[in-house]
C-alpha positions as CSV (number, residue, x, y, z in Angstrom):
1,X,108.6,151.2,105.3
2,X,109.4,152.6,108.7
3,X,112.9,151.1,108.5
4,X,113.3,152.6,105.0
5,X,112.3,156.0,106.1
6,X,114.6,155.9,109.1
7,X,117.6,154.9,107.1
8,X,119.1,157.6,104.9
9,X,121.2,155.1,103.1
10,X,118.1,153.3,101.9
11,X,116.5,156.5,100.7
12,X,119.6,157.5,98.7
13,X,120.0,154.1,97.1
14,X,116.3,154.1,96.3
15,X,116.5,157.6,94.7
16,X,119.3,156.4,92.4
17,X,117.5,153.2,91.4
18,X,114.3,155.3,90.8
19,X,116.2,157.8,88.7
20,X,117.8,155.0,86.6
21,X,114.4,153.4,86.1
22,X,112.8,156.7,85.0
23,X,115.7,157.4,82.6
24,X,115.5,153.9,81.2
25,X,111.8,154.3,80.4
26,X,112.4,157.6,78.7
27,X,115.2,156.2,76.6
28,X,112.9,153.3,75.6
29,X,109.8,155.4,74.8
30,X,111.4,158.4,73.2
31,X,113.5,158.5,69.9
32,X,116.8,158.6,71.7
33,X,118.9,156.3,69.5
34,X,119.9,156.4,65.8
35,X,119.6,152.6,65.5
36,X,118.0,149.7,67.2
37,X,119.6,149.1,70.5
38,X,119.2,146.2,73.1
39,X,117.5,147.0,76.4
40,X,120.6,146.0,78.3
41,X,122.7,148.5,76.4
42,X,120.1,151.2,77.1
43,X,120.1,150.3,80.8
44,X,123.9,150.3,80.9
45,X,124.0,153.8,79.3
46,X,121.4,155.3,81.6
47,X,123.1,153.8,84.7
48,X,126.5,155.1,83.5
49,X,125.0,158.6,83.2
50,X,123.1,158.6,86.5
51,X,126.1,157.3,88.4
52,X,128.4,159.8,86.4
53,X,130.7,157.0,85.4
54,X,131.2,157.4,81.7
55,X,131.6,153.8,80.6
56,X,129.9,153.6,77.2
57,X,128.6,150.7,75.2
58,X,127.0,153.2,72.7
59,X,128.8,156.0,71.1
60,X,127.1,159.2,72.4
61,X,128.2,161.2,69.3
62,X,126.8,158.8,66.7
63,X,124.5,156.3,68.3
64,X,122.4,158.7,70.4
65,X,120.1,161.3,68.9
66,X,120.2,165.0,69.9
67,X,117.1,164.4,72.1
68,X,118.9,161.5,73.7
69,X,122.0,163.6,74.3
70,X,119.9,166.2,76.1
71,X,118.3,163.5,78.2
72,X,121.8,162.2,78.9
73,X,122.9,165.6,80.0
74,X,120.0,165.9,82.4
75,X,120.7,162.5,83.9
76,X,124.4,163.4,84.4
77,X,123.4,166.7,86.1
78,X,120.9,165.1,88.5
79,X,123.1,162.1,89.2
80,X,126.1,164.3,89.9
81,X,124.5,166.7,92.3
82,X,122.2,164.1,93.7
83,X,118.4,163.7,93.3
84,X,117.8,164.4,97.0
85,X,119.8,167.6,96.7
86,X,117.9,169.0,93.7
87,X,114.4,168.0,95.0
88,X,115.2,169.5,98.4
89,X,116.5,172.7,96.8
90,X,113.3,173.2,94.8
91,X,111.2,172.5,97.9
92,X,113.1,175.3,99.7
93,X,112.5,177.6,96.7
94,X,108.8,177.2,97.0
95,X,108.9,177.9,100.7
96,X,108.3,174.4,102.0
97,X,109.7,173.6,105.5
98,X,112.3,170.9,105.5
99,X,111.8,168.4,108.3
100,X,114.4,166.5,110.4
101,X,114.2,163.3,108.3
102,X,114.8,165.3,105.1
103,X,117.7,167.1,106.7
104,X,119.3,163.8,107.8
105,X,119.0,162.4,104.3
106,X,120.3,165.6,102.7
107,X,123.2,165.7,105.1
108,X,124.2,162.1,104.2
109,X,123.8,162.8,100.5
110,X,125.9,166.0,100.5
111,X,128.5,164.7,103.0
112,X,127.8,167.6,105.3
113,X,128.8,167.3,109.0
114,X,125.8,168.0,111.2
115,X,122.5,169.7,110.5
116,X,123.2,173.3,111.4
117,X,123.3,175.6,108.4
118,X,122.3,172.8,106.0
119,X,119.8,174.7,104.0
120,X,122.1,177.7,103.6
121,X,124.8,175.2,102.5
122,X,122.4,173.6,100.0
123,X,121.8,177.0,98.3
124,X,125.5,177.7,98.1
125,X,126.1,174.3,96.5
126,X,123.5,174.9,93.7
127,X,124.9,178.4,93.1
128,X,128.4,177.1,92.9
129,X,127.5,174.4,90.5
130,X,125.7,176.9,88.2
131,X,128.6,179.3,88.3
132,X,131.3,176.7,87.6
133,X,129.4,175.1,84.7
134,X,128.5,178.5,83.2
135,X,132.1,179.7,83.3
136,X,133.3,176.4,81.8
137,X,130.7,176.6,79.1
138,X,131.7,180.2,78.1
139,X,135.4,179.4,78.0
140,X,135.0,176.2,75.9
141,X,132.5,178.0,73.6
142,X,135.1,180.7,72.8
143,X,137.8,178.0,72.2
144,X,135.6,176.0,69.8
145,X,134.1,178.9,67.8
146,X,136.8,178.6,65.2
147,X,136.1,174.9,64.5
148,X,132.3,174.9,64.8
149,X,129.3,177.2,64.2
150,X,128.2,179.2,67.3
151,X,125.2,177.0,68.2
152,X,127.1,173.8,67.9
153,X,130.1,175.2,69.8
154,X,127.7,176.3,72.6
155,X,126.0,172.9,72.9
156,X,129.3,171.0,72.8
157,X,130.7,173.4,75.5
158,X,127.6,173.1,77.7
159,X,127.5,169.3,77.5
160,X,131.2,168.8,78.2
161,X,131.3,171.5,81.0
162,X,128.5,169.6,82.8
163,X,130.2,166.3,82.1
164,X,133.6,167.5,83.4
165,X,132.3,169.2,86.5
166,X,130.3,166.1,87.5
167,X,133.2,163.9,86.7
168,X,131.1,162.0,84.2
169,X,133.5,161.4,81.4
170,X,130.8,161.5,78.6
171,X,131.8,163.1,75.3
172,X,129.7,163.8,72.2
173,X,132.6,165.3,70.2
174,X,132.7,163.7,66.7
175,X,135.9,161.8,66.3
176,X,136.4,161.4,70.0
177,X,137.5,163.5,72.9
178,X,141.2,163.4,72.1
179,X,140.7,164.7,68.6
180,X,139.4,168.1,69.8
181,X,141.1,168.5,73.2
182,X,144.7,168.8,71.9
183,X,145.6,172.3,73.3
184,X,146.8,173.3,76.7
185,X,144.0,175.9,77.3
186,X,141.2,173.4,76.8
187,X,143.0,170.8,79.0
188,X,143.3,173.5,81.7
189,X,139.6,174.2,81.6
190,X,138.7,170.6,81.9
191,X,141.2,170.0,84.6
192,X,139.9,172.9,86.7
193,X,136.3,171.7,86.3
194,X,137.2,168.1,87.3
195,X,139.2,169.2,90.4
196,X,136.4,171.6,91.5
197,X,133.8,168.9,91.2
198,X,136.0,166.4,93.0
199,X,137.1,168.5,95.9
200,X,133.8,168.3,97.7
201,X,131.2,171.0,98.2
202,X,132.0,171.4,101.9
203,X,135.7,172.1,101.1
204,X,134.7,174.7,98.4
205,X,132.5,176.4,100.9
206,X,135.2,176.4,103.6
207,X,137.7,177.9,101.1
208,X,135.3,180.6,100.1
209,X,134.4,181.5,103.6
210,X,138.1,181.6,104.6
211,X,138.9,183.8,101.6
212,X,136.2,186.3,102.6
213,X,137.3,186.3,106.2
214,X,134.1,184.6,107.5
215,X,136.1,181.9,109.3
216,X,139.5,182.4,111.1
217,X,141.0,179.1,109.7
218,X,140.4,176.3,107.4
219,X,138.9,173.1,108.9
220,X,141.0,170.0,109.4
221,X,138.9,168.2,106.8
222,X,139.7,170.9,104.2
223,X,143.4,170.8,105.0
224,X,143.5,167.0,104.6
225,X,141.6,167.1,101.3
226,X,143.8,169.8,99.9
227,X,147.0,168.1,101.0
228,X,146.0,164.6,99.8
229,X,144.7,166.0,96.5
230,X,147.9,167.9,95.9
231,X,150.1,164.9,96.8
232,X,148.1,162.5,94.6
233,X,148.2,164.9,91.6
234,X,151.9,165.6,91.9
235,X,153.0,162.0,92.7
236,X,150.6,160.6,90.2
237,X,151.9,162.8,87.4
238,X,155.5,162.1,88.3
239,X,154.9,158.3,88.3
240,X,153.0,158.4,85.1
241,X,155.8,160.4,83.4
242,X,158.3,157.9,84.8
243,X,156.5,154.8,83.6
244,X,155.7,156.3,80.2
245,X,159.0,158.2,79.7
246,X,158.9,157.5,75.9
247,X,155.2,158.2,75.4
248,X,154.6,160.4,72.4
249,X,151.7,162.2,74.1
250,X,154.1,164.3,76.2
251,X,153.9,165.9,79.6
252,X,150.6,167.6,79.2
253,X,148.7,164.4,78.4
254,X,150.2,162.6,81.4
255,X,149.4,165.5,83.7
256,X,145.8,165.5,82.5
257,X,145.6,161.8,82.8
258,X,146.7,162.0,86.4
259,X,143.8,164.5,87.1
260,X,141.2,162.6,85.1
261,X,142.0,159.1,86.3
262,X,140.7,160.0,89.8
263,X,137.1,159.6,88.6
264,X,136.6,162.0,85.6
265,X,137.2,159.5,82.8
266,X,138.4,161.9,80.1
267,X,141.6,160.9,78.2
268,X,143.6,162.3,75.3
269,X,145.7,159.1,75.3
270,X,145.0,155.6,73.9
271,X,145.1,153.7,77.1
272,X,145.5,150.3,75.4
273,X,149.0,151.5,74.2
274,X,150.2,152.1,77.8
275,X,152.4,149.7,79.7
276,X,151.1,147.3,82.3
277,X,152.8,149.2,85.1
278,X,151.1,152.4,84.0
279,X,147.7,150.7,83.8
280,X,148.2,149.3,87.4
281,X,149.1,152.8,88.6
282,X,145.9,154.1,87.0
283,X,144.0,151.4,88.8
284,X,145.4,152.6,92.1
285,X,144.5,156.2,91.4
286,X,141.0,155.2,90.3
287,X,140.6,153.2,93.4
288,X,141.5,156.2,95.6
289,X,139.2,158.5,93.7
290,X,138.1,162.0,94.6
291,X,137.2,163.6,97.9
292,X,134.0,163.2,100.1
293,X,130.9,165.2,99.3
294,X,131.8,165.9,95.7
295,X,130.8,164.5,92.3
296,X,133.6,161.9,92.2
297,X,133.8,158.3,93.3
298,X,136.4,155.9,94.7
299,X,137.1,155.1,98.3
300,X,137.9,158.9,98.7
301,X,141.1,160.7,99.5
302,X,140.3,161.2,103.2
303,X,139.8,157.5,103.6
304,X,143.1,156.7,102.0
305,X,144.9,159.4,104.0
306,X,143.4,158.1,107.3
307,X,144.5,154.6,106.7
308,X,148.0,155.7,105.6
309,X,148.6,157.9,108.6
310,X,147.2,155.3,111.0
311,X,149.7,152.7,109.6
312,X,152.6,155.1,110.1
313,X,151.4,156.1,113.6
314,X,151.2,152.5,114.6
315,X,154.7,151.8,113.3
316,X,156.1,154.7,115.2
317,X,154.4,153.5,118.4
318,X,151.8,156.3,118.7
319,X,148.4,155.5,120.1
320,X,146.7,158.5,118.5
321,X,146.3,159.4,114.8
322,X,147.0,163.1,114.6
323,X,146.4,165.3,111.5
324,X,147.3,169.0,111.6
325,X,147.4,168.9,115.4
326,X,144.0,167.3,115.8
327,X,143.4,163.7,117.0
328,X,141.2,161.6,114.8
329,X,138.5,159.5,116.6
330,X,139.0,155.8,116.5
331,X,135.5,155.4,115.0
332,X,136.5,157.3,111.9
333,X,139.7,155.1,111.6
334,X,137.5,152.0,111.9
335,X,135.1,153.4,109.3
336,X,137.9,154.0,106.9
337,X,139.3,150.5,107.4
338,X,135.8,149.0,106.7
339,X,135.4,151.0,103.5
340,X,138.8,149.9,102.2
341,X,138.2,146.2,103.1
342,X,134.7,146.1,101.7
343,X,135.7,147.9,98.5
344,X,138.6,145.6,97.9
345,X,136.5,142.5,98.6
346,X,133.8,143.7,96.3
347,X,136.1,144.5,93.4
348,X,137.9,141.1,93.8
349,X,134.6,139.2,93.8
350,X,133.2,141.0,90.8
351,X,136.4,140.7,88.8
352,X,136.7,137.0,89.5
353,X,133.1,136.5,88.5
354,X,133.5,138.4,85.2
355,X,136.8,136.8,84.5
356,X,135.2,133.3,85.0
357,X,132.3,134.2,82.7
358,X,134.2,135.9,79.9
359,X,137.7,134.4,80.1
360,X,139.2,137.6,78.8
361,X,142.4,139.5,79.7
362,X,142.6,139.7,83.5
363,X,144.1,143.2,83.7
364,X,141.6,144.6,81.2
365,X,138.8,143.2,83.3
366,X,140.2,144.5,86.6
367,X,140.7,147.9,85.0
368,X,137.0,147.9,83.9
369,X,135.7,146.8,87.3
370,X,137.7,149.4,89.2
371,X,136.7,152.1,86.7
372,X,133.0,151.2,87.2
373,X,133.3,151.0,91.0
374,X,135.1,154.3,91.3
375,X,132.7,155.9,88.7
376,X,135.7,156.9,86.5
377,X,134.9,155.8,82.9
378,X,138.4,155.1,81.7
379,X,138.5,151.8,79.8
380,X,140.8,149.6,77.7
381,X,138.3,149.2,74.9
382,X,138.8,150.5,71.4
383,X,136.1,153.0,70.3
384,X,133.7,151.9,73.1
385,X,134.3,150.7,76.6
386,X,135.6,147.2,77.3
387,X,132.1,146.5,78.7
388,X,130.7,146.5,75.1
389,X,132.6,143.2,74.6
390,X,131.0,141.5,77.6
391,X,128.0,139.3,77.8
392,X,124.7,140.2,79.4
393,X,125.5,138.7,82.9
394,X,128.8,140.6,83.0
395,X,127.2,143.8,81.9
396,X,124.7,143.4,84.7
397,X,127.5,143.0,87.2
398,X,129.1,146.2,85.8
399,X,125.8,148.0,86.1
400,X,125.5,146.9,89.8
401,X,129.1,148.0,90.4
402,X,128.4,151.5,89.0
403,X,125.4,151.9,91.4
404,X,127.4,150.6,94.4
405,X,130.3,152.9,93.5
406,X,128.0,155.9,93.3
407,X,126.1,155.3,96.5
408,X,129.3,154.2,98.3
409,X,130.1,150.7,99.4
410,X,129.4,151.4,103.1
411,X,126.1,153.2,102.4
412,X,125.1,150.3,100.1
413,X,125.9,147.8,102.8
414,X,123.9,149.7,105.3
415,X,121.0,150.1,102.9
416,X,120.7,146.4,102.1
417,X,121.2,145.4,105.8
418,X,118.1,144.0,107.5
419,X,118.3,146.6,110.3
420,X,120.5,148.1,112.9
421,X,121.1,145.8,115.8
422,X,123.0,147.7,118.5
423,X,124.1,145.9,121.6
424,X,125.1,147.5,124.9
425,X,126.8,144.4,126.2
426,X,130.5,144.5,126.5
427,X,132.2,141.1,126.2
428,X,135.4,140.0,127.9
429,X,138.5,140.8,125.9
430,X,140.3,138.1,124.0
431,X,144.1,137.9,123.4
432,X,145.0,136.8,119.9
433,X,148.3,136.3,118.2
434,X,148.5,138.8,115.3
């Protein structure tokens, strides 16, 4: 227990597992489904909601009752912001003092550098989430008033605003997401919510403080996130338009898919009709994912940027990795490399295992595994996710993958490790041929 308390990664992993367990029990005990559903499908649905993934083996619009949809919304909100974030916020509201251990765990959960100003940052995060989701709900309600009665329009807008901001990808629109989101204004609202949730709360705070003149310049982290996000959106959109030049969906659908594929999971396009080159491109975008400290998954934009810049620096003969005039510590480069290698190894292992069990289309299986690992929710299934066609062992692997993806592969590895064994010995150097 002392090791668990001393390791923030263990606490974060435990909080997600506990939340999944509590949500599963509520789904089992309460009238949350319209028909009899297996326990594995209920567990899959709850895990997908808590990890804000969006892969579905049940249709949220027809298979889940209104009470179940409300519970689904609560799980998405808690899972998106983080259980530790919400519980700490409520403790602060009632005036409880937050100790050092709680601050360390909260810093790890929020992706906040250091401990100074952490409680103030926590309050800003919750306020920003409430404002973003409220504005999204109001705009979507106004757009849907012509097609629905006011109460239904409000509920649909609230659910999808929370789902979009938390990059969850769940939709309860009858007839599917694409049937109702066919206009540019609605696509813009969803795209803005997805990007705001995926940028990372630290970046949003930095932008707000800079706009108000509270800080003289943006941090290097914020600059890297903004640059990498912009490059991925522009290049992703251009490549999708290039690989699907004759697609009937047009430019707007491809632009939205470029935004959504990096962990949101919404799509106005039938992915099964896209070319294999397009699907492989989407796998790459899903693998990269969103930015650190946000509601999205993936290996993160900063990790991908660090590795890319490090490769080019090495090729050009530079010993330092420099970003915006600042040298990046070797420890962070090493950390980014470990994340990429562990993520790739995990995805390959799970994909090979499922492919061996199911003997289904390899690309569809790989797409599903990467979507689960990056908590995206895009899938090559028909009405439901491709996971609905899998057996129980394969579904359990996807469930584990969603948890690993939400916690983070490095945090998961640190959480399940027996303990930290640091050595102060320095061994003689070896010369290897590489």
